[in-house]
C-alpha positions as a printed NumPy array, in Angstrom:
array([[ 74.287,  86.313, 114.3  ],
       [ 74.22 ,  84.559, 117.93 ],
       [ 73.657,  87.435, 120.625],
       [ 76.935,  86.672, 122.186],
       [ 78.693,  88.049, 119.029],
       [ 76.035,  91.256, 119.111],
       [ 76.856,  91.819, 122.782],
       [ 80.716,  91.799, 122.137],
       [ 81.082,  94.024, 119.47 ],
       [ 78.173,  96.418, 120.261],
       [ 80.78 ,  96.889, 123.381],
       [ 83.23 ,  97.04 , 121.026],
       [ 82.3  , 100.317, 119.314],
       [ 80.311, 101.794, 122.437],
       [ 83.374, 101.536, 124.896],
       [ 85.406, 102.761, 122.472],
       [ 88.15 , 100.09 , 123.159],
       [ 91.15 , 100.864, 121.091],
       [ 92.254,  98.518, 117.699],
       [ 95.647,  98.066, 118.104],
       [ 98.491,  96.862, 116.369],
       [ 99.271,  92.989, 117.272],
       [102.182,  91.543, 118.533],
       [103.983,  91.448, 115.378],
       [104.092,  95.371, 115.197],
       [101.605,  95.165, 112.644],
       [ 97.797,  96.269, 111.84 ],
       [ 96.127,  95.284, 108.771],
       [ 93.342,  97.356, 106.961],
       [ 90.737,  95.557, 104.027],
       [ 89.675,  98.704, 102.027],
       [ 86.209,  98.383,  99.841],
       [ 85.462, 100.662,  98.019],
       [ 82.298, 101.207,  95.278],
       [ 80.076,  97.86 ,  96.28 ],
       [ 77.242,  99.821,  94.33 ],
       [ 74.649,  96.621,  95.351],
       [ 72.259,  96.474,  94.624],
       [ 69.825,  93.991,  97.06 ],
       [ 67.923,  91.892,  94.566],
       [ 70.26 ,  91.782,  91.167],
       [ 72.406,  88.987,  90.608],
       [ 74.885,  91.08 ,  88.884],
       [ 75.768,  92.078,  92.882],
       [ 76.043,  88.878,  94.449],
       [ 79.314,  88.573,  92.636],
       [ 81.094,  91.31 ,  95.267],
       [ 79.68 ,  90.072,  98.275],
       [ 81.207,  86.584,  97.169],
       [ 84.503,  88.81 ,  96.962],
       [ 84.277,  90.5  , 100.122],
       [ 83.97 ,  87.188, 102.009],
       [ 86.94 ,  85.55 , 100.073],
       [ 88.874,  88.989, 100.944],
       [ 88.084,  89.158, 104.227],
       [ 88.704,  85.488, 105.231],
       [ 91.826,  85.465, 103.232],
       [ 93.446,  88.534, 105.102],
       [ 92.109,  88.687, 108.909],
       [ 92.065,  92.287, 108.574],
       [ 92.483,  94.213, 112.071],
       [ 89.87 ,  96.958, 109.906],
       [ 87.893,  97.219, 107.37 ],
       [ 87.317, 100.354, 105.643],
       [ 84.664, 101.109, 103.408],
       [ 85.276, 104.36 , 100.551],
       [ 81.965, 104.969,  99.609],
       [ 79.498, 104.091,  97.082],
       [ 78.328, 101.136,  98.899],
       [ 74.878, 100.861,  97.729],
       [ 72.844, 102.234,  94.8  ],
       [ 69.445, 100.942,  94.444],
       [ 66.116, 101.001,  96.848],
       [ 65.37 ,  99.469,  99.555],
       [ 68.571, 101.488, 100.362],
       [ 68.928,  99.84 , 104.472],
       [ 68.435,  96.749, 103.352],
       [ 70.736,  96.948, 100.643],
       [ 73.456,  98.656, 103.45 ],
       [ 73.134,  96.56 , 106.149],
       [ 73.402,  93.295, 103.801],
       [ 77.579,  94.354, 102.329],
       [ 77.881,  95.236, 105.967],
       [ 77.047,  92.334, 106.796],
       [ 79.99 ,  90.567, 105.706],
       [ 81.955,  92.385, 107.592],
       [ 79.975,  92.265, 111.078],
       [ 79.584,  88.226, 110.929],
       [ 82.857,  87.715, 110.608],
       [ 83.419,  89.722, 114.242],
       [ 85.577,  92.897, 112.004],
       [ 86.148,  96.264, 113.63 ],
       [ 85.093,  98.762, 110.18 ],
       [ 84.257, 102.161, 109.422],
       [ 82.514, 103.738, 106.54 ],
       [ 82.426, 106.75 , 104.955],
       [ 79.441, 107.431, 102.126],
       [ 80.238, 108.245,  98.049],
       [ 78.174, 110.669,  95.957],
       [ 75.824, 107.446,  95.694],
       [ 74.89 , 106.099,  99.219],
       [ 72.231, 108.875,  99.72 ],
       [ 71.025, 108.555,  96.622],
       [ 68.403, 105.654,  97.103],
       [ 65.41 , 107.52 ,  99.341],
       [ 67.732, 107.75 , 102.542],
       [ 69.683, 111.287, 103.835],
       [ 73.366, 110.482, 104.965],
       [ 72.394, 111.447, 108.476],
       [ 69.666, 108.493, 107.675],
       [ 72.391, 105.93 , 107.281],
       [ 74.874, 107.08 , 109.476],
       [ 72.642, 106.297, 112.366],
       [ 71.865, 103.14 , 110.401],
       [ 75.439, 102.062, 110.042],
       [ 76.014, 102.935, 113.416],
       [ 73.737, 100.261, 114.69 ],
       [ 75.467,  97.257, 112.705],
       [ 77.422,  95.091, 114.977],
       [ 81.409,  95.845, 114.885],
       [ 80.599,  99.725, 114.007],
       [ 83.332, 101.742, 115.545],
       [ 82.004, 105.244, 114.027],
       [ 81.448, 107.496, 117.031],
       [ 77.91 , 109.48 , 117.339],
       [ 76.962, 112.023, 114.817],
       [ 75.893, 114.443, 116.718],
       [ 74.495, 117.303, 115.361],
       [ 76.35 , 116.572, 111.74 ],
       [ 75.006, 115.031, 108.85 ],
       [ 77.762, 112.762, 108.106],
       [ 80.787, 113.455, 110.942],
       [ 85.055, 113.43 , 109.929],
       [ 85.923, 111.387, 111.94 ],
       [ 89.715, 110.232, 113.952],
       [ 90.459, 106.419, 114.389],
       [ 93.164, 105.398, 116.883],
       [ 95.862, 102.423, 116.584],
       [ 97.37 , 102.007, 119.646],
       [100.697, 100.648, 120.111],
       [101.089,  96.66 , 120.615],
       [101.536,  97.087, 124.356],
       [ 98.016,  99.153, 124.453],
       [100.206, 102.078, 126.804],
       [ 99.568, 104.735, 123.638],
       [ 98.664, 106.212, 119.938],
       [100.75 , 104.447, 117.647],
       [ 99.239, 105.329, 114.804],
       [ 95.786, 107.553, 113.455],
       [ 93.261, 106.939, 110.885],
       [ 91.485, 109.827, 110.012],
       [ 87.918, 109.424, 107.377],
       [ 86.119, 112.09 , 105.948],
       [ 82.876, 112.403, 104.002],
       [ 84.194, 114.18 , 100.627],
       [ 80.452, 114.564, 100.089],
       [ 78.559, 114.644,  96.535],
       [ 78.683, 117.449,  93.908],
       [ 79.171, 121.021,  93.81 ],
       [ 76.34 , 123.155,  94.979],
       [ 77.229, 126.241,  92.603],
       [ 75.971, 126.283,  89.393],
       [ 78.828, 127.41 ,  87.706],
       [ 81.223, 125.132,  88.703],
       [ 80.134, 121.349,  87.697],
       [ 81.506, 118.033,  88.739],
       [ 81.999, 116.713,  92.168],
       [ 81.969, 118.073,  95.901],
       [ 85.401, 119.401,  97.431],
       [ 86.772, 119.398, 101.481],
       [ 85.028, 122.216, 103.208],
       [ 87.649, 124.965, 104.44 ],
       [ 86.563, 123.625, 108.069],
       [ 87.633, 120.336, 107.38 ],
       [ 90.942, 121.031, 106.04 ],
       [ 90.759, 123.273, 109.548],
       [ 89.661, 120.21 , 111.519],
       [ 91.981, 118.041, 109.885],
       [ 94.61 , 121.309, 111.488],
       [ 93.615, 120.851, 114.25 ],
       [ 93.845, 117.081, 114.773],
       [ 96.596, 116.372, 113.637],
       [ 98.122, 119.306, 115.828],
       [ 96.84 , 117.077, 118.776],
       [ 98.429, 114.325, 118.298],
       [101.351, 115.842, 117.073],
       [101.494, 117.511, 120.297],
       [100.907, 114.793, 122.353],
       [103.489, 112.63 , 120.882],
       [106.387, 115.313, 122.315],
       [106.044, 117.134, 118.942],
       [106.401, 114.367, 116.808],
       [103.759, 113.57 , 114.192],
       [101.911, 110.081, 114.186],
       [101.954, 107.502, 111.038],
       [ 98.095, 108.304, 109.976],
       [ 96.501, 107.294, 106.371],
       [ 93.241, 108.982, 105.543],
       [ 90.489, 107.562, 104.477],
       [ 87.849, 109.113, 102.005],
       [ 85.617, 108.995,  98.254],
       [ 86.028, 111.77 ,  96.007],
       [ 90.577, 112.526,  94.999],
       [ 92.34 , 115.415,  95.457],
       [ 92.699, 117.147,  92.668],
       [ 96.217, 116.382,  93.003],
       [ 95.639, 112.995,  91.94 ],
       [ 95.161, 114.423,  88.12 ],
       [ 98.483, 116.763,  89.171],
       [100.497, 113.537,  90.541],
       [ 99.651, 111.341,  87.347],
       [100.654, 113.503,  85.081],
       [103.618, 114.356,  86.218],
       [106.69 , 112.87 ,  84.383],
       [109.127, 112.165,  87.082],
       [106.408, 110.123,  89.769],
       [106.612, 106.991,  90.283],
       [102.78 , 105.575,  89.225],
       [102.068, 102.129,  89.905],
       [ 99.035, 100.549,  89.29 ],
       [ 96.483, 100.891,  86.704],
       [ 95.432, 104.128,  85.801],
       [ 92.743, 103.441,  82.793],
       [ 90.528, 107.585,  83.469],
       [ 90.883, 110.404,  84.508],
       [ 91.157, 111.036,  88.464],
       [ 87.162, 112.673,  88.67 ],
       [ 88.221, 115.741,  91.393],
       [ 86.77 , 118.397,  92.041],
       [ 86.957, 121.659,  89.912],
       [ 87.604, 122.865,  93.126],
       [ 90.849, 123.101,  95.36 ],
       [ 90.814, 124.019,  99.057],
       [ 93.717, 122.781,  99.935],
       [ 93.362, 119.567, 101.898],
       [ 96.917, 118.641, 100.403],
       [ 98.968, 121.294, 101.773],
       [ 97.19 , 120.57 , 105.353],
       [ 98.491, 117.455, 104.477],
       [101.986, 118.111, 103.725],
       [102.419, 121.237, 105.765],
       [101.206, 118.839, 109.187],
       [103.536, 115.748, 108.493],
       [101.034, 113.494, 109.702],
       [ 99.609, 111.95 , 106.328],
       [101.676, 108.883, 104.779],
       [ 99.077, 108.193, 102.102],
       [ 95.215, 108.832, 100.856],
       [ 93.334, 105.984, 100.151],
       [ 89.944, 106.874,  97.834],
       [ 87.44 , 105.842,  95.331],
       [ 85.086, 106.197,  92.496],
       [ 86.688, 106.319,  89.66 ],
       [ 86.271, 102.368,  88.676],
       [ 88.815, 101.885,  86.426],
       [ 91.934, 103.074,  88.472],
       [ 93.744, 101.579,  91.137],
       [ 96.806, 102.744,  90.712],
       [ 99.514, 104.395,  93.791],
       [101.288, 107.508,  93.305],
       [103.825, 109.804,  94.992],
       [103.887, 113.217,  95.055],
       [105.833, 115.622,  97.318],
       [106.491, 111.89 ,  99.777],
       [102.434, 111.942, 100.114],
       [101.124, 108.352,  97.961],
       [ 97.611, 109.308,  96.538],
       [ 96.876, 105.94 ,  96.519],
       [ 93.236, 104.39 ,  95.466],
       [ 91.108, 101.503,  96.07 ],
       [ 89.884,  98.892,  94.045],
       [ 86.513,  98.735,  92.73 ],
       [ 84.713,  96.216,  94.826],
       [ 81.629,  95.942,  93.219],
       [ 79.149,  93.841,  90.695],
       [ 78.92 ,  94.679,  87.266],
       [ 75.866,  97.072,  87.888],
       [ 78.275,  99.898,  87.21 ],
       [ 81.27 , 100.694,  84.684],
       [ 84.238,  98.559,  85.565],
       [ 87.026,  96.702,  83.558],
       [ 89.247,  95.548,  86.089],
       [ 88.413,  92.442,  87.69 ],
       [ 86.482,  92.986,  91.342],
       [ 88.742,  93.19 ,  94.734],
       [ 90.041,  95.146,  97.337],
       [ 93.495,  96.821,  98.66 ],
       [ 94.926,  96.029, 101.725],
       [ 97.33 ,  98.033, 103.633],
       [ 99.703,  96.414, 106.681],
       [101.049,  99.71 , 108.785],
       [103.851,  98.759, 110.308],
       [104.37 ,  99.948, 114.241],
       [106.76 , 102.652, 115.215],
       [107.473, 103.712, 111.519],
       [106.696, 105.307, 109.057],
       [106.213, 103.03 , 106.171],
       [103.521, 100.676, 105.062],
       [102.967,  97.768, 102.651],
       [100.325,  97.495, 100.409],
       [ 98.689,  94.887,  97.931],
       [ 95.519,  94.239,  96.302],
       [ 93.81 ,  91.494,  96.664],
       [ 91.242,  89.923,  93.622],
       [ 90.056,  86.574,  93.085],
       [ 91.606,  82.882,  93.794],
       [ 94.042,  84.208,  95.744],
       [ 95.793,  86.261,  93.063],
       [ 97.304,  89.212,  94.998],
       [ 98.972,  92.212,  92.766],
       [100.304,  95.682,  92.543],
       [102.802,  94.738,  95.612],
       [104.328,  97.906,  96.957],
       [106.365,  99.667, 100.092],
       [105.791, 103.073, 100.667],
       [107.71 , 104.549, 100.925],
       [110.982, 102.775,  99.058],
       [108.845, 101.019,  96.288],
       [107.768, 104.674,  95.375],
       [111.317, 106.733,  95.786],
       [113.351, 107.247,  92.422],
       [116.81 , 104.475,  93.312],
       [119.89 , 106.671,  92.279],
       [122.217, 103.63 ,  91.005],
       [125.317, 106.28 ,  90.629],
       [125.021, 106.261,  95.162],
       [125.722, 102.711,  94.788],
       [128.664, 101.58 ,  96.047],
       [130.803, 100.404,  92.882],
       [131.357,  95.809,  92.793],
       [133.488,  94.738,  91.291],
       [132.178,  92.975,  87.805]])
């Protein structure tokens, strides 16, 4: 990597130079999830290869990693190897951690600090937090205002309560943090919620509610129950009440890549990106999200090996029931 590239990327990250919609009013995000990278394991080579293939094909404006990037020691070298795929292409990126990242000999705070040193990382300084929640804004194409909001949250790892098994949940403090952030952006936008997305690793309990509902439109693969927390602290309700987040994007469950509408909010998975270092029954790839400026609308798809695209859909249109009875009558 050239010194010039390192300087450009570091200035971008440290100065807070904004992400922005392009002249066509579009902003593209690639979501990589569950890379489960093991340095020195040939099974992980396919993950790096797929990431490179997706990035070269899509040329995104931002990459979001939604957890479980690494799956073996040495943690720092493994993390840097994964992130190099993105930083070498001068693409801005952020990381949210999964439940396995800090099981490889380094803490969340140590990993966060390492991620921050990689060129083109857009995460803020963590302050006193081990792994903070943070917000990215996407500026309008003319650069004059915030046009979209991206919430990045740490969904933690495992339940700390001995009588509650399974995975951790977003805390009440995190729900309150989100409410404050959302209210501030809405107030600054003359009382109108900005279009927003949220990214984290472990799915909300509502993923299972939505997938089980007979009237919900679900597109994509659902080959396992969502491994959601046993306790529900109300993040989905907060999102619904605040009115800004159009969709949440998670990982964690390797055999799911579906998106399902629930009370007007899309609950979506990325596509498992890793190699055969963990269970997976779907070919690896990535989710792509294309935002449209000044619209509460986006298009999303899964990109796979060899340029294959599957699961293309548009929010909200692809997930709303079409009442054909209300269409104008046409002569047969």
